[in-house]
N, CA, C and O atoms as a DFTB+ gen file, in Angstrom:
756 C
 N C O
     1  1      34.107     -98.126     -31.477
     2  2      33.447     -96.895     -32.259
     3  2      31.906     -96.820     -31.583
     4  3      31.007     -97.648     -31.440
     5  1      32.056     -95.510     -31.270
     6  2      30.884     -94.723     -30.707
     7  2      29.948     -93.621     -31.654
     8  3      30.412     -92.654     -32.259
     9  1      28.383     -94.076     -31.607
    10  2      28.086     -93.053     -32.369
    11  2      27.274     -91.870     -31.465
    12  3      26.467     -92.019     -30.547
    13  1      27.715     -90.846     -31.982
    14  2      27.236     -89.918     -30.617
    15  2      25.892     -89.049     -31.738
    16  3      26.166     -88.638     -32.865
    17  1      24.668     -88.943     -31.181
    18  2      23.752     -88.498     -31.249
    19  2      24.081     -87.051     -31.560
    20  3      24.073     -86.787     -32.763
    21  1      24.253     -86.455     -31.064
    22  2      24.910     -85.157     -31.263
    23  2      25.903     -84.660     -32.669
    24  3      25.986     -83.596     -33.283
    25  1      26.406     -85.652     -32.778
    26  2      26.637     -84.957     -34.208
    27  2      25.792     -85.605     -35.111
    28  3      25.838     -84.982     -36.171
    29  1      24.817     -86.853     -35.209
    30  2      23.739     -86.879     -36.234
    31  2      22.993     -85.569     -36.499
    32  3      22.456     -85.122     -37.512
    33  1      23.197     -84.898     -34.715
    34  2      21.604     -83.867     -35.104
    35  2      22.780     -82.835     -35.869
    36  3      22.598     -82.238     -36.930
    37  1      24.004     -82.802     -35.043
    38  2      24.850     -81.384     -36.069
    39  2      24.460     -81.971     -37.494
    40  3      23.587     -81.211     -37.914
    41  1      24.682     -82.908     -38.380
    42  2      25.024     -83.103     -39.440
    43  2      23.344     -82.685     -40.248
    44  3      23.131     -82.492     -41.445
    45  1      22.505     -82.655     -39.263
    46  2      21.235     -82.761     -39.620
    47  2      21.010     -81.282     -39.723
    48  3      20.544     -80.839     -40.773
    49  1      21.250     -80.609     -38.891
    50  2      20.983     -78.791     -38.545
    51  2      21.758     -78.464     -39.715
    52  3      21.259     -77.779     -40.608
    53  1      23.140     -78.973     -39.794
    54  2      24.186     -78.331     -41.395
    55  2      23.454     -78.050     -42.589
    56  3      23.244     -77.047     -43.271
    57  1      23.005     -79.727     -42.636
    58  2      22.324     -79.864     -43.924
    59  2      21.282     -78.807     -44.015
    60  3      21.378     -77.911     -44.853
    61  1      20.376     -78.876     -43.254
    62  2      18.831     -77.964     -43.636
    63  2      19.201     -76.220     -43.454
    64  3      18.602     -75.296     -44.004
    65  1      20.344     -76.129     -42.532
    66  2      20.938     -74.428     -42.704
    67  2      21.282     -74.456     -44.143
    68  3      20.552     -73.731     -44.819
    69  1      22.426     -75.259     -44.957
    70  2      23.168     -75.170     -46.122
    71  2      22.044     -75.451     -47.172
    72  3      22.118     -74.806     -48.218
    73  1      20.844     -76.474     -46.998
    74  2      20.327     -76.915     -48.389
    75  2      18.742     -76.168     -48.446
    76  3      18.285     -75.724     -49.499
    77  1      18.156     -76.125     -47.403
    78  2      16.770     -76.169     -47.308
    79  2      16.232     -74.977     -46.270
    80  3      15.044     -74.655     -46.242
    81  1      17.309     -74.321     -45.370
    82  2      16.998     -72.672     -44.835
    83  2      16.557     -73.363     -43.385
    84  3      16.389     -74.535     -43.047
    85  1      16.448     -72.068     -42.673
    86  2      16.509     -72.712     -41.331
    87  2      14.779     -72.477     -40.847
    88  3      14.520     -72.269     -39.661
    89  1      13.814     -72.530     -41.766
    90  2      12.577     -72.810     -41.727
    91  2      11.693     -73.963     -42.186
    92  3      10.630     -74.519     -41.910
    93  1      12.459     -74.001     -42.822
    94  2      12.108     -75.581     -43.475
    95  2      12.460     -76.593     -42.458
    96  3      11.938     -77.706     -42.393
    97  1      13.336     -76.164     -41.704
    98  2      14.113     -77.514     -40.805
    99  2      13.481     -77.395     -38.997
   100  3      13.933     -77.932     -37.986
   101  1      12.240     -76.427     -39.184
   102  2      11.951     -76.435     -38.031
   103  2      12.422     -75.378     -37.280
   104  3      11.667     -74.965     -36.400
   105  1      14.061     -74.560     -37.497
   106  2      14.458     -74.393     -36.178
   107  2      14.120     -73.089     -35.774
   108  3      13.317     -72.462     -36.464
   109  1      14.674     -72.510     -34.622
   110  2      14.355     -71.478     -33.790
   111  2      14.682     -70.200     -34.425
   112  3      15.504     -70.251     -35.339
   113  1      14.226     -69.153     -34.131
   114  2      14.370     -68.556     -34.310
   115  2      16.292     -67.981     -33.976
   116  3      16.909     -68.622     -33.125
   117  1      16.848     -67.082     -34.541
   118  2      17.757     -66.211     -34.589
   119  2      17.967     -65.890     -33.424
   120  3      18.814     -66.555     -32.828
   121  1      17.353     -64.891     -32.769
   122  2      17.495     -65.121     -30.939
   123  2      17.670     -66.097     -30.371
   124  3      18.738     -66.073     -29.760
   125  1      16.881     -67.381     -30.217
   126  2      16.692     -68.200     -29.327
   127  2      18.467     -69.531     -30.176
   128  3      19.037     -70.512     -29.700
   129  1      18.671     -68.673     -31.648
   130  2      20.159     -69.381     -31.421
   131  2      20.941     -68.797     -30.512
   132  3      21.364     -69.196     -29.427
   133  1      21.098     -67.625     -31.202
   134  2      22.542     -66.722     -30.243
   135  2      22.395     -67.219     -28.753
   136  3      23.208     -66.824     -27.917
   137  1      21.353     -68.095     -28.398
   138  2      21.834     -68.029     -26.986
   139  2      22.285     -69.210     -26.642
   140  3      22.583     -69.376     -25.459
   141  1      22.435     -70.270     -27.563
   142  2      22.817     -71.809     -27.477
   143  2      24.443     -71.467     -27.713
   144  3      25.036     -70.432     -28.016
   145  1      24.828     -72.683     -27.460
   146  2      26.900     -72.856     -27.689
   147  2      26.677     -72.636     -29.381
   148  3      25.601     -72.740     -29.968
   149  1      27.943     -72.317     -29.961
   150  2      28.079     -72.245     -31.616
   151  2      28.155     -73.453     -31.854
   152  3      28.999     -74.093     -31.227
   153  1      27.022     -74.360     -33.148
   154  2      27.605     -75.013     -33.582
   155  2      28.892     -74.901     -34.600
   156  3      29.327     -74.068     -35.396
   157  1      29.329     -76.485     -34.027
   158  2      30.484     -76.625     -35.248
   159  2      30.008     -76.446     -37.032
   160  3      28.799     -76.595     -37.211
   161  1      30.504     -76.269     -37.788
   162  2      30.340     -75.942     -39.084
   163  2      30.461     -77.346     -39.390
   164  3      30.831     -78.323     -38.739
   165  1      29.877     -77.096     -41.045
   166  2      29.753     -78.654     -41.589
   167  2      31.250     -79.037     -41.733
   168  3      31.811     -80.002     -41.215
   169  1      31.677     -78.275     -42.382
   170  2      33.522     -78.946     -42.695
   171  2      33.838     -79.528     -41.450
   172  3      34.288     -80.672     -41.501
   173  1      33.725     -79.081     -40.509
   174  2      34.220     -79.192     -38.622
   175  2      33.379     -80.696     -38.730
   176  3      34.023     -81.729     -38.553
   177  1      32.706     -80.723     -38.867
   178  2      31.948     -82.538     -38.947
   179  2      31.885     -83.532     -39.901
   180  3      31.468     -84.673     -39.707
   181  1      32.423     -82.953     -41.219
   182  2      32.371     -83.775     -41.930
   183  2      33.634     -84.422     -41.920
   184  3      33.904     -85.558     -42.309
   185  1      34.538     -83.361     -41.317
   186  2      36.170     -84.394     -40.690
   187  2      36.053     -85.414     -40.299
   188  3      36.757     -86.319     -40.745
   189  1      35.212     -85.614     -39.418
   190  2      35.158     -86.836     -38.000
   191  2      34.463     -87.884     -38.705
   192  3      34.415     -88.973     -38.134
   193  1      33.597     -87.706     -40.484
   194  2      33.781     -88.708     -40.925
   195  2      34.321     -89.763     -41.526
   196  3      34.434     -89.292     -42.658
   197  1      34.671     -90.670     -41.588
   198  2      36.181     -91.913     -42.131
   199  2      35.169     -92.877     -42.717
   200  3      34.158     -93.194     -42.090
   201  1      35.458     -93.352     -43.955
   202  2      35.017     -94.091     -44.688
   203  2      35.500     -95.544     -44.107
   204  3      36.591     -95.666     -43.550
   205  1      34.782     -96.404     -44.250
   206  2      35.110     -97.749     -43.870
   207  2      35.367     -98.469     -44.257
   208  3      34.660     -98.126     -45.205
   209  1      35.936     -99.729     -44.705
   210  2      36.276    -101.050     -45.480
   211  2      35.298    -101.468     -46.193
   212  3      35.494    -101.718     -47.382
   213  1      33.946    -101.645     -45.571
   214  2      32.938    -101.957     -46.266
   215  2      32.071    -100.939     -46.559
   216  3      30.850    -101.081     -46.487
   217  1      32.703     -99.751     -46.939
   218  2      31.593     -98.618     -47.584
   219  2      31.347     -97.946     -47.184
   220  3      31.461     -96.787     -47.585
   221  1      30.430     -98.662     -45.227
   222  2      29.890     -97.783     -44.829
   223  2      30.744     -96.550     -44.374
   224  3      31.913     -96.311     -44.678
   225  1      29.746     -95.685     -43.433
   226  2      30.507     -94.719     -42.947
   227  2      30.455     -95.021     -41.430
   228  3      29.619     -95.653     -40.783
   229  1      32.122     -94.089     -40.868
   230  2      31.332     -94.458     -39.501
   231  2      32.211     -92.716     -38.724
   232  3      33.252     -92.177     -39.100
   233  1      31.347     -92.334     -37.708
   234  2      31.250     -90.952     -36.981
   235  2      32.448     -91.191     -35.825
   236  3      32.690     -92.165     -35.111
   237  1      32.734     -90.609     -35.881
   238  2      34.110     -91.000     -34.985
   239  2      33.754     -89.489     -33.990
   240  3      33.801     -88.351     -34.457
   241  1      33.397     -89.836     -32.530
   242  2      33.532     -88.320     -32.133
   243  2      34.552     -88.349     -30.661
   244  3      35.198     -89.324     -30.277
   245  1      34.495     -87.305     -30.145
   246  2      35.657     -87.752     -28.974
   247  2      35.362     -87.877     -28.071
   248  3      34.201     -87.472     -28.013
   249  1      35.754     -88.309     -26.943
   250  2      35.468     -88.675     -25.936
   251  2      35.227     -87.910     -25.150
   252  3      36.085     -87.114     -24.767
   253  1      33.568     -87.925     -24.511
   254  2      32.859     -86.786     -24.255
   255  2      32.278     -86.951     -22.857
   256  3      31.463     -87.867     -22.749
   257  1      32.548     -86.226     -21.750
   258  2      31.993     -87.461     -20.703
   259  2      30.238     -86.937     -20.574
   260  3      29.841     -85.781     -20.724
   261  1      29.261     -88.333     -20.211
   262  2      28.153     -88.229     -20.451
   263  2      27.300     -87.388     -19.743
   264  3      27.556     -87.123     -18.568
   265  1      26.566     -87.048     -20.159
   266  2      25.464     -86.211     -18.823
   267  2      25.505     -86.883     -17.649
   268  3      25.414     -86.161     -16.655
   269  1      25.613     -88.019     -17.466
   270  2      25.737     -88.945     -15.939
   271  2      26.851     -87.720     -15.177
   272  3      26.964     -86.702     -14.494
   273  1      27.525     -88.836     -15.975
   274  2      29.137     -88.174     -15.549
   275  2      29.301     -86.318     -15.210
   276  3      29.869     -85.689     -14.317
   277  1      28.621     -85.978     -16.227
   278  2      28.928     -84.218     -15.826
   279  2      27.956     -83.961     -14.792
   280  3      28.309     -82.972     -14.150
   281  1      26.564     -84.593     -14.253
   282  2      26.046     -84.399     -13.251
   283  2      26.825     -84.899     -12.085
   284  3      26.735     -84.427     -10.952
   285  1      27.627     -85.926     -12.451
   286  2      28.424     -86.670     -11.218
   287  2      29.367     -85.441     -10.517
   288  3      29.333     -85.043      -9.353
   289  1      30.235     -84.975     -11.662
   290  2      30.873     -83.993     -11.129
   291  2      30.671     -83.190     -10.457
   292  3      31.050     -83.220      -9.286
   293  1      29.978     -82.165     -10.993
   294  2      28.426     -81.337     -10.345
   295  2      28.272     -81.278      -9.322
   296  3      28.381     -80.274      -8.619
   297  1      27.937     -82.510      -8.958
   298  2      27.177     -82.776      -7.482
   299  2      28.488     -83.874      -6.687
   300  3      28.370     -84.477      -5.620
   301  1      29.557     -83.860      -7.513
   302  2      30.545     -84.690      -6.315
   303  2      30.054     -85.353      -6.203
   304  3      29.656     -85.152      -5.055
   305  1      29.541     -86.384      -6.574
   306  2      29.046     -88.108      -5.994
   307  2      28.595     -89.001      -6.743
   308  3      27.867     -88.794      -7.714
   309  1      28.792     -89.541      -6.549
   310  2      28.263     -91.247      -7.502
   311  2      26.424     -90.774      -7.901
   312  3      25.735     -90.138      -7.104
   313  1      25.864     -91.310      -9.423
   314  2      25.187     -91.074      -9.508
   315  2      24.384     -92.667      -9.790
   316  3      24.558     -93.278     -10.844
   317  1      23.495     -93.196      -8.657
   318  2      23.051     -94.081      -9.328
   319  2      21.648     -94.353      -9.898
   320  3      20.692     -93.689      -9.497
   321  1      21.498     -95.374     -10.881
   322  2      19.720     -94.923     -11.047
   323  2      19.113     -96.392     -10.745
   324  3      19.060     -97.462     -11.352
   325  1      18.685     -95.893      -9.501
   326  2      18.281     -97.411      -8.911
   327  2      17.071     -97.950      -9.503
   328  3      16.977     -99.099      -9.934
   329  1      16.096     -97.031      -9.508
   330  2      15.034     -97.303     -10.490
   331  2      15.050     -98.378     -11.828
   332  3      14.377     -99.350     -12.170
   333  1      16.416     -97.496     -12.468
   334  2      16.902     -98.241     -14.024
   335  2      17.242     -99.868     -13.292
   336  3      16.566    -100.880     -13.480
   337  1      18.492     -99.750     -12.423
   338  2      18.678    -101.137     -12.114
   339  2      17.241    -101.814     -11.440
   340  3      16.899    -102.994     -11.351
   341  1      16.978    -101.329     -11.273
   342  2      15.409    -102.048      -9.941
   343  2      14.259    -102.812     -11.435
   344  3      13.417    -103.710     -11.424
   345  1      14.691    -102.076     -12.341
   346  2      13.871    -102.402     -13.754
   347  2      14.532    -103.284     -14.713
   348  3      13.921    -103.740     -15.680
   349  1      15.599    -103.507     -14.509
   350  2      16.530    -104.182     -15.472
   351  2      16.561    -105.621     -14.853
   352  3      16.561    -106.655     -15.521
   353  1      16.595    -105.526     -13.046
   354  2      16.585    -107.044     -12.743
   355  2      15.012    -107.699     -12.328
   356  3      14.765    -108.687     -11.636
   357  1      13.983    -106.674     -13.089
   358  2      12.705    -107.626     -12.516
   359  2      12.680    -108.227     -13.937
   360  3      12.345    -109.391     -14.154
   361  1      13.094    -107.269     -14.978
   362  2      13.108    -107.781     -16.780
   363  2      13.811    -108.921     -16.801
   364  3      13.280    -109.855     -17.401
   365  1      15.175    -109.158     -16.164
   366  2      16.190    -110.475     -16.150
   367  2      15.569    -111.224     -15.272
   368  3      15.841    -112.391     -15.554
   369  1      14.524    -111.152     -13.888
   370  2      14.127    -112.120     -13.026
   371  2      12.157    -113.012     -14.035
   372  3      11.245    -113.826     -13.889
   373  1      12.698    -112.032     -14.880
   374  2      10.660    -112.477     -15.527
   375  2      11.347    -113.604     -16.932
   376  3      10.654    -114.487     -17.439
   377  1      12.867    -113.300     -17.374
   378  2      13.001    -114.195     -18.219
   379  2      13.419    -114.919     -17.632
   380  3      13.250    -116.020     -18.155
   381  1      14.260    -115.000     -16.169
   382  2      14.430    -116.448     -16.038
   383  2      13.752    -117.469     -15.247
   384  3      14.145    -118.554     -14.819
   385  1      12.091    -116.557     -15.116
   386  2      11.189    -117.218     -14.780
   387  2      11.027    -118.451     -15.709
   388  3      10.737    -119.621     -15.455
   389  1      11.264    -117.906     -16.691
   390  2      10.704    -118.596     -17.959
   391  2      10.926    -120.562     -17.528
   392  3      10.192    -121.548     -17.581
   393  1      12.125    -120.333     -17.189
   394  2      12.608    -122.154     -16.562
   395  2      11.929    -122.622     -15.840
   396  3      11.881    -123.850     -15.913
   397  1      10.965    -121.879     -14.670
   398  2      10.290    -122.199     -13.357
   399  2       8.992    -122.518     -14.366
   400  3       8.711    -123.673     -14.685
   401  1       8.370    -121.562     -14.748
   402  2       7.001    -121.996     -15.543
   403  2       5.969    -122.788     -16.024
   404  3       4.741    -122.814     -16.105
   405  1       7.182    -123.564     -16.374
   406  2       6.311    -124.882     -16.907
   407  2       5.700    -125.737     -16.027
   408  3       4.791    -126.450     -16.452
   409  1       6.133    -125.815     -14.532
   410  2       5.858    -126.387     -13.500
   411  2       5.580    -125.712     -12.611
   412  3       5.268    -126.485     -11.706
   413  1       5.448    -124.241     -12.115
   414  2       4.924    -123.726     -11.054
   415  2       3.748    -122.377     -11.342
   416  3       3.833    -121.827     -12.440
   417  1       3.042    -122.046     -10.690
   418  2       2.518    -121.118     -11.178
   419  2       2.482    -119.811     -10.067
   420  3       2.609    -120.109      -8.879
   421  1       2.349    -118.681     -10.354
   422  2       2.477    -117.526      -9.425
   423  2       1.366    -116.834      -9.133
   424  3       1.515    -116.120      -8.142
   425  1      -0.292    -116.755      -9.913
   426  2      -1.400    -115.962      -9.683
   427  2      -1.716    -116.701      -8.373
   428  3      -1.327    -117.808      -8.003
   429  1      -2.814    -115.485      -7.538
   430  2      -3.469    -116.041      -6.793
   431  2      -4.335    -117.206      -7.343
   432  3      -4.802    -117.106      -8.477
   433  1      -4.494    -117.956      -6.825
   434  2      -5.753    -119.303      -7.229
   435  2      -6.008    -119.937      -8.274
   436  3      -7.063    -120.391      -8.716
   437  1      -4.605    -119.943      -8.777
   438  2      -4.246    -120.836     -10.402
   439  2      -3.627    -122.309      -9.935
   440  3      -2.835    -122.313      -8.993
   441  1      -3.933    -123.384     -10.498
   442  2      -4.474    -124.435     -10.297
   443  2      -2.847    -124.301     -10.242
   444  3      -2.157    -123.399     -10.716
   445  1      -2.299    -125.869      -9.274
   446  2      -0.916    -126.710      -9.246
   447  2      -0.496    -127.285     -10.696
   448  3      -1.201    -127.742     -11.596
   449  1       0.542    -127.148     -10.629
   450  2       0.827    -127.781     -11.858
   451  2       1.771    -128.957     -11.508
   452  3       1.397    -129.676     -10.582
   453  1       3.122    -129.300     -12.211
   454  2       3.746    -130.479     -11.525
   455  2       4.179    -130.008     -10.186
   456  3       4.375    -130.751      -9.225
   457  1       4.307    -128.776     -10.195
   458  2       4.723    -128.388      -9.014
   459  2       3.994    -127.136      -8.245
   460  3       3.180    -126.559      -8.966
   461  1       4.118    -126.655      -7.040
   462  2       3.054    -126.104      -6.768
   463  2       2.833    -124.531      -6.475
   464  3       3.672    -123.804      -5.942
   465  1       1.776    -124.204      -6.843
   466  2       1.377    -122.788      -7.203
   467  2       2.378    -121.616      -5.597
   468  3       2.295    -121.651      -4.369
   469  1       3.297    -120.657      -6.717
   470  2       3.820    -120.544      -5.439
   471  2       3.559    -118.836      -4.610
   472  3       4.257    -118.262      -3.774
   473  1       2.103    -118.363      -5.364
   474  2       1.937    -116.967      -4.791
   475  2       2.081    -117.250      -3.418
   476  3       1.877    -118.377      -2.966
   477  1       2.434    -116.256      -2.712
   478  2       2.302    -115.924      -0.948
   479  2       3.467    -117.005      -0.353
   480  3       3.402    -117.211       0.859
   481  1       4.347    -117.590      -0.982
   482  2       5.121    -118.594      -0.558
   483  2       6.381    -118.493       0.495
   484  3       7.067    -119.281       1.146
   485  1       6.273    -116.732       0.244
   486  2       7.982    -116.161       1.159
   487  2       7.519    -116.038       2.818
   488  3       6.303    -115.939       2.985
   489  1       8.230    -116.036       3.848
   490  2       7.965    -116.276       4.795
   491  2       7.145    -117.192       5.119
   492  3       6.477    -116.890       6.108
   493  1       6.837    -118.619       4.493
   494  2       5.941    -119.468       5.009
   495  2       7.011    -120.878       4.666
   496  3       8.025    -120.991       3.978
   497  1       6.022    -122.087       5.731
   498  2       6.723    -123.018       6.028
   499  2       7.126    -124.041       4.347
   500  3       6.126    -124.141       3.636
   501  1       8.386    -124.707       3.776
   502  2       8.617    -124.922       2.639
   503  2       7.829    -125.760       1.988
   504  3       7.978    -125.930       0.778
   505  1       6.898    -126.388       2.680
   506  2       5.547    -127.682       2.253
   507  2       4.144    -127.066       2.506
   508  3       3.264    -127.727       3.057
   509  1       3.991    -126.046       2.178
   510  2       2.732    -125.265       2.718
   511  2       2.113    -125.059       1.968
   512  3       1.649    -123.997       2.385
   513  1       1.473    -125.295       0.709
   514  2       0.346    -125.268      -0.222
   515  2      -0.598    -126.115       0.167
   516  3      -0.241    -127.281       0.336
   517  1      -1.930    -125.782       0.390
   518  2      -2.444    -126.625       0.246
   519  2      -3.022    -127.649      -0.713
   520  3      -4.085    -127.108      -1.019
   521  1      -2.977    -128.691      -1.313
   522  2      -3.854    -129.366      -2.237
   523  2      -2.576    -129.541      -3.089
   524  3      -2.695    -129.496      -4.314
   525  1      -1.630    -129.693      -2.654
   526  2       0.060    -130.384      -3.222
   527  2       0.344    -131.267      -2.323
   528  3       0.063    -131.269      -1.125
   529  1       0.946    -132.062      -2.984
   530  2       1.533    -133.316      -2.447
   531  2       3.249    -132.909      -2.341
   532  3       3.893    -132.811      -3.385
   533  1       3.453    -132.840      -1.922
   534  2       5.241    -133.212      -1.499
   535  2       5.729    -134.524      -1.402
   536  3       5.127    -135.595      -1.480
   537  1       7.024    -134.251      -1.203
   538  2       8.116    -135.501      -1.121
   539  2       8.094    -135.625       0.592
   540  3       7.885    -134.675       1.346
   541  1       8.285    -136.623       0.888
   542  2       8.691    -136.909       1.787
   543  2      10.026    -136.047       2.432
   544  3      10.079    -135.882       3.650
   545  1      10.831    -135.644       1.761
   546  2      11.957    -134.628       2.022
   547  2      11.361    -133.348       2.710
   548  3      11.483    -133.060       3.900
   549  1      10.779    -132.724       1.871
   550  2      10.184    -131.570       1.791
   551  2       8.787    -131.484       3.399
   552  3       8.619    -130.706       4.337
   553  1       8.251    -132.477       3.020
   554  2       7.085    -132.630       4.466
   555  2       7.694    -132.720       5.982
   556  3       7.160    -132.419       7.050
   557  1       8.990    -133.237       5.707
   558  2      10.389    -133.565       7.025
   559  2      10.714    -132.233       7.216
   560  3      10.868    -131.982       8.411
   561  1      10.891    -131.198       6.412
   562  2      11.675    -130.159       6.528
   563  2      10.803    -128.769       7.378
   564  3       9.614    -128.471       7.263
   565  1      11.752    -128.171       8.136
   566  2      11.063    -126.989       9.068
   567  2      11.350    -126.212       7.954
   568  3      10.206    -125.759       7.938
   569  1      12.041    -125.484       6.707
   570  2      12.800    -124.709       6.124
   571  2      11.572    -123.535       5.839
   572  3      10.419    -123.896       5.603
   573  1      11.950    -122.152       5.889
   574  2      10.960    -121.396       5.466
   575  2      11.198    -120.935       4.245
   576  3      12.341    -121.195       3.868
   577  1      10.557    -120.357       3.499
   578  2      11.095    -119.659       2.692
   579  2      11.313    -117.884       2.585
   580  3      10.480    -117.006       2.811
   581  1      12.614    -117.769       2.198
   582  2      13.503    -116.615       2.325
   583  2      14.016    -116.056       0.971
   584  3      13.966    -116.807      -0.003
   585  1      14.452    -114.935       0.845
   586  2      15.627    -115.135       0.080
   587  2      16.479    -116.047      -0.209
   588  3      16.797    -116.520      -1.300
   589  1      16.985    -116.363       1.298
   590  2      18.279    -116.739       1.448
   591  2      18.169    -118.209       1.009
   592  3      18.935    -118.752       0.212
   593  1      16.827    -118.951       1.799
   594  2      16.947    -120.105       1.358
   595  2      15.698    -120.594      -0.030
   596  3      15.040    -121.589      -0.334
   597  1      15.855    -119.593      -0.398
   598  2      15.177    -119.392      -2.045
   599  2      16.600    -119.780      -2.848
   600  3      16.809    -120.674      -3.668
   601  1      17.381    -118.890      -2.365
   602  2      18.596    -119.032      -3.381
   603  2      19.147    -120.334      -3.577
   604  3      19.218    -120.768      -4.727
   605  1      19.767    -121.389      -2.081
   606  2      20.601    -122.237      -1.627
   607  2      19.413    -122.902      -2.515
   608  3      19.557    -122.435      -3.645
   609  1      18.485    -123.641      -2.502
   610  2      17.436    -124.547      -2.708
   611  2      17.827    -123.986      -4.657
   612  3      18.671    -124.522      -5.375
   613  1      17.190    -123.174      -4.929
   614  2      17.119    -122.901      -6.630
   615  2      18.583    -123.265      -7.535
   616  3      18.732    -123.838      -8.614
   617  1      19.712    -122.564      -6.428
   618  2      21.448    -123.503      -7.004
   619  2      20.922    -124.587      -7.414
   620  3      20.717    -124.703      -8.622
   621  1      20.592    -125.595      -6.560
   622  2      20.552    -126.754      -6.848
   623  2      19.829    -127.559      -6.143
   624  3      20.413    -128.032      -5.168
   625  1      18.500    -127.951      -6.343
   626  2      17.528    -128.593      -5.635
   627  2      17.835    -129.204      -4.752
   628  3      17.846    -128.951      -3.547
   629  1      18.194    -130.338      -5.502
   630  2      18.931    -132.006      -4.925
   631  2      20.142    -131.855      -3.904
   632  3      20.122    -132.596      -2.922
   633  1      21.027    -131.102      -4.027
   634  2      21.649    -130.628      -2.775
   635  2      21.148    -130.317      -2.008
   636  3      21.565    -130.695      -0.914
   637  1      20.400    -129.774      -2.030
   638  2      19.366    -128.644      -0.578
   639  2      18.554    -129.259       0.048
   640  3      18.134    -128.917       1.153
   641  1      18.258    -130.142      -0.501
   642  2      17.017    -131.056      -0.154
   643  2      16.661    -132.132      -0.614
   644  3      15.632    -132.426      -1.222
   645  1      18.274    -133.254      -0.068
   646  2      17.796    -134.616      -0.044
   647  2      16.636    -135.258      -0.504
   648  3      15.668    -135.098       0.240
   649  1      16.401    -136.091      -1.735
   650  2      15.187    -136.862      -1.412
   651  2      13.826    -135.767      -2.428
   652  3      12.905    -136.503      -2.781
   653  1      13.681    -134.714      -2.748
   654  2      13.381    -134.034      -3.489
   655  2      13.084    -134.322      -4.508
   656  3      13.876    -134.886      -5.263
   657  1      11.563    -133.954      -4.928
   658  2      10.885    -134.845      -6.236
   659  2      11.491    -134.212      -7.202
   660  3      11.671    -134.850      -8.239
   661  1      11.990    -132.739      -7.130
   662  2      11.967    -131.709      -7.867
   663  2      13.304    -131.956      -8.910
   664  3      14.490    -131.920      -8.583
   665  1      12.725    -132.224     -10.295
   666  2      13.658    -132.581     -11.096
   667  2      13.757    -131.340     -12.407
   668  3      13.238    -131.179     -13.512
   669  1      15.195    -130.285     -11.144
   670  2      15.620    -129.174     -11.955
   671  2      17.166    -128.964     -11.657
   672  3      17.693    -128.665     -10.585
   673  1      17.676    -129.169     -12.734
   674  2      19.024    -128.899     -12.262
   675  2      19.579    -127.827     -11.532
   676  3      20.701    -128.031     -11.067
   677  1      19.060    -126.750     -11.329
   678  2      19.393    -125.714     -10.748
   679  2      19.513    -124.849     -11.467
   680  3      19.202    -125.038     -12.643
   681  1      20.199    -123.078     -10.891
   682  2      20.336    -121.971     -11.585
   683  2      21.610    -121.953     -11.284
   684  3      21.622    -122.236     -10.086
   685  1      22.365    -121.843     -11.525
   686  2      23.920    -122.151     -11.335
   687  2      24.354    -120.444     -11.232
   688  3      25.159    -120.120     -10.359
   689  1      24.017    -119.822     -11.780
   690  2      24.637    -118.390     -11.803
   691  2      23.778    -117.118     -11.173
   692  3      22.716    -116.552     -11.428
   693  1      24.636    -117.021     -10.395
   694  2      23.740    -116.218      -9.134
   695  2      23.292    -115.026      -9.460
   696  3      22.404    -114.666      -8.688
   697  1      23.627    -113.996     -10.579
   698  2      22.917    -112.725     -11.028
   699  2      21.665    -113.253     -11.196
   700  3      20.806    -112.673     -10.531
   701  1      21.214    -114.328     -11.987
   702  2      20.270    -115.281     -12.565
   703  2      19.231    -115.640     -11.552
   704  3      18.005    -115.711     -11.639
   705  1      20.183    -115.876     -10.428
   706  2      18.914    -116.565      -8.594
   707  2      18.614    -115.348      -8.014
   708  3      17.575    -115.191      -7.371
   709  1      19.723    -114.154      -8.243
   710  2      18.828    -112.840      -7.189
   711  2      17.810    -112.209      -7.911
   712  3      16.846    -111.801      -7.264
   713  1      17.837    -111.985      -9.582
   714  2      16.719    -111.594     -10.196
   715  2      15.529    -112.402     -10.071
   716  3      14.544    -111.697      -9.852
   717  1      15.220    -113.939     -10.150
   718  2      14.276    -114.414     -10.330
   719  2      13.912    -114.318      -8.487
   720  3      12.848    -114.477      -7.888
   721  1      14.852    -114.098      -8.147
   722  2      14.210    -114.024      -6.886
   723  2      13.385    -112.263      -6.208
   724  3      12.543    -111.871      -5.401
   725  1      13.970    -111.948      -6.815
   726  2      13.431    -110.175      -6.714
   727  2      12.011    -110.361      -7.397
   728  3      11.010    -109.851      -6.893
   729  1      11.956    -111.188      -8.682
   730  2      11.087    -111.301      -9.830
   731  2      10.140    -111.701      -8.372
   732  3       9.220    -111.030      -7.904
   733  1      10.621    -112.831      -7.917
   734  2       8.901    -114.010      -7.533
   735  2       8.965    -113.321      -6.192
   736  3       8.550    -114.106      -5.340
   737  1       9.300    -112.235      -5.699
   738  2       8.891    -111.085      -4.316
   739  2       8.407    -110.613      -4.802
   740  3       7.548    -110.385      -3.950
   741  1       7.896    -109.841      -6.085
   742  2       6.739    -108.930      -6.420
   743  2       5.429    -110.016      -7.100
   744  3       4.201    -109.938      -7.064
   745  1       6.438    -111.073      -7.737
   746  2       5.211    -111.516      -8.420
   747  2       4.453    -112.100      -7.664
   748  3       3.274    -111.851      -7.918
   749  1       4.650    -112.954      -6.620
   750  2       3.737    -114.291      -5.551
   751  2       3.355    -113.372      -4.102
   752  3       2.982    -114.050      -3.145
   753  1       3.441    -111.750      -3.897
   754  2       2.800    -110.939      -2.773
   755  2       0.986    -111.189      -3.439
   756  3       0.034    -110.691      -2.838
């Protein structure tokens, strides 16, 4: 079942028109209304409301293309909302970061915790934070932190670098690793 805000608006407008008059609902003049598409009658709208077994009312609306789909049809190409995707990715990354936060910091100048401060980590050698004591496995590694090496490491740290002191099981879900890496890219700049 899908609720359509257009139907809810129609119910409000119809109620206002029938019971309170146009001026009380803040409706535009009749000249402005005549320029818009005709609204269905209250009887038409009421036919779409069906009682539920629990006594609630459900509004059934015919499947209509969304505004994005209509724009897509008009333009003849897919419309992708990359800013929304990036925002969602960062939000997910911040949530996944909570698994790391108890041992790591990302703020410049923040002290090391159980693990090193990660600020400025990308494109740097794996054991490059001054003032932090790394395991021999890290010290002997020539790995540079990139998206790919971090992805492989946080998937299963003990498998990527044998002998690491990092007591973390890893992040098995690829989308979570991608999100936290995107978050770290921004947070550690």
